[in-house]
C-alpha positions as CSV (number, residue, x, y, z in Angstrom):
1,M,0.0,0.0,0.0
2,Q,1.4,3.4,-1.0
3,K,1.6,6.3,1.3
4,S,-0.3,9.3,0.4
5,N,1.5,12.3,-1.0
6,K,0.9,14.2,2.3
7,E,2.4,11.4,4.4
8,S,5.4,11.2,2.1
9,K,6.0,14.9,2.3
10,E,5.7,14.8,6.1
11,Q,8.1,11.9,6.3
12,V,10.6,13.7,4.0
13,N,10.2,16.9,6.1
14,T,10.8,15.0,9.3
15,E,13.9,13.3,7.9
16,I,15.2,16.7,6.7
17,R,14.5,18.3,10.1
18,E,16.3,15.4,11.9
19,A,19.3,15.7,9.5
20,L,19.5,19.4,10.1
21,E,19.3,18.9,13.9
22,V,22.1,16.4,13.7
23,E,24.2,18.8,11.5
24,A,23.4,21.7,13.8
25,K,24.6,19.7,16.9
26,E,27.8,18.7,15.0
27,I,28.5,22.4,14.1
28,E,27.8,23.4,17.7
29,K,30.3,20.7,18.9
30,Q,32.9,22.0,16.5
31,A,32.3,25.6,17.6
32,E,32.7,24.6,21.2
33,A,35.9,22.7,20.5
34,E,37.3,25.8,18.6
35,T,36.1,28.3,21.1
36,V,38.8,29.2,23.6
37,T,38.0,31.4,26.6
38,K,39.9,34.6,26.2
39,C,42.6,35.0,28.8
40,K,41.6,37.8,31.1
41,E,45.2,38.7,31.8
42,C,46.6,38.9,28.2
43,G,43.7,38.7,25.9
44,T,45.4,36.3,23.4
45,G,42.3,34.1,23.2
46,K,44.4,31.1,23.9
47,S,44.5,28.9,27.0
48,K,46.3,25.8,28.2
49,K,44.9,22.9,30.2
50,R,47.7,21.7,32.5
51,T,48.0,18.4,34.3
52,E,47.6,18.5,38.0
53,K,51.3,17.8,38.5
54,E,52.3,20.6,36.1
55,Y,49.8,23.0,37.7
56,K,51.1,22.3,41.2
57,D,54.7,22.7,40.2
58,I,54.0,26.0,38.5
59,I,52.0,27.4,41.4
60,N,54.7,26.2,43.9
61,R,57.4,28.0,41.9
62,L,55.4,31.2,41.7
63,S,54.6,31.1,45.4
64,R,58.3,30.8,46.2
65,I,59.1,33.7,43.9
66,E,56.3,35.7,45.4
67,G,57.7,35.1,48.8
68,Q,61.2,36.2,47.7
69,V,59.7,39.5,46.3
70,R,57.9,40.1,49.6
71,G,61.2,39.5,51.4
72,V,63.0,42.1,49.2
73,K,60.2,44.6,49.9
74,K,60.6,44.0,53.6
75,M,64.4,44.4,53.3
76,V,63.9,47.8,51.6
77,E,61.3,48.9,54.2
78,N,63.9,47.9,56.9
79,D,66.7,49.9,55.1
80,A,68.8,46.8,54.2
81,Y,72.2,47.2,52.7
82,C,72.0,47.7,48.9
83,I,74.3,44.7,48.1
84,D,72.1,42.4,50.2
85,V,69.0,43.6,48.3
86,L,70.8,43.1,44.9
87,R,71.7,39.6,45.9
88,Q,68.1,38.8,46.7
89,T,66.8,40.4,43.5
90,S,69.4,38.4,41.5
91,A,68.0,35.2,43.1
92,I,64.5,36.3,42.1
93,C,65.7,36.8,38.5
94,A,67.3,33.3,38.5
95,A,64.0,31.8,39.8
96,L,62.0,33.5,37.1
97,R,64.5,32.3,34.4
98,S,64.1,28.8,35.8
99,F,60.3,29.2,35.8
100,N,60.4,30.4,32.1
101,K,62.4,27.3,31.2
102,V,59.8,25.0,32.7
103,I,56.9,26.8,31.0
104,L,58.8,27.0,27.6
105,S,59.7,23.3,27.8
106,N,56.1,22.3,28.5
107,H,54.8,24.6,25.8
108,I,57.1,23.1,23.2
109,K,56.3,19.5,24.2
110,T,52.5,20.1,24.2
111,C,51.1,23.2,22.5
112,V,53.7,23.5,19.7
113,V,53.6,19.8,18.9
114,E,49.8,19.7,18.9
115,N,49.6,22.8,16.7
116,L,52.1,21.4,14.2
117,E,50.3,18.1,14.0
118,A,47.1,20.0,13.3
119,G,48.9,21.9,10.5
120,N,49.1,25.2,12.3
121,E,52.6,26.4,11.5
122,E,52.0,29.9,12.9
123,V,52.9,28.5,16.3
124,V,56.6,28.4,15.2
125,D,56.6,32.1,14.5
126,E,55.0,32.7,17.9
127,L,57.6,30.6,19.6
128,V,60.5,32.3,17.8
129,D,59.1,35.8,18.8
130,T,58.7,34.7,22.4
131,M,62.2,33.1,22.6
132,Q,63.7,36.3,21.2
133,K,62.0,38.3,23.9
134,L,63.2,35.9,26.6
135,M,66.7,36.2,25.4
136,K,66.9,40.0,25.7
């Protein structure tokens, strides 16, 4: 028994609607995957999910550096000898350089590799620019 023209049209419309819904959901998923929350601090539009271990290591390093800076501030407030202050600021600079090495290493091993595998070669220019700034 053949379906009426009306039933056939309704079935086709239903199939089209369902296909469009599936396609819309797929587009939405792709958009979510491509959407990156803008970094409030720098506005680059990029972010990095870190492992728990990496996150803890970075936070610990920053906390130590923060403590060193507070210590130097207190030294200045207490009229510490200039050379003593300079020695402490030198230690802070060394800690920041070490911090940068860790971040850079993780960046190359994760972000750069993933971007290159995805065909995004702009990440190399970004890395070169950043390394030039770090070497000043």
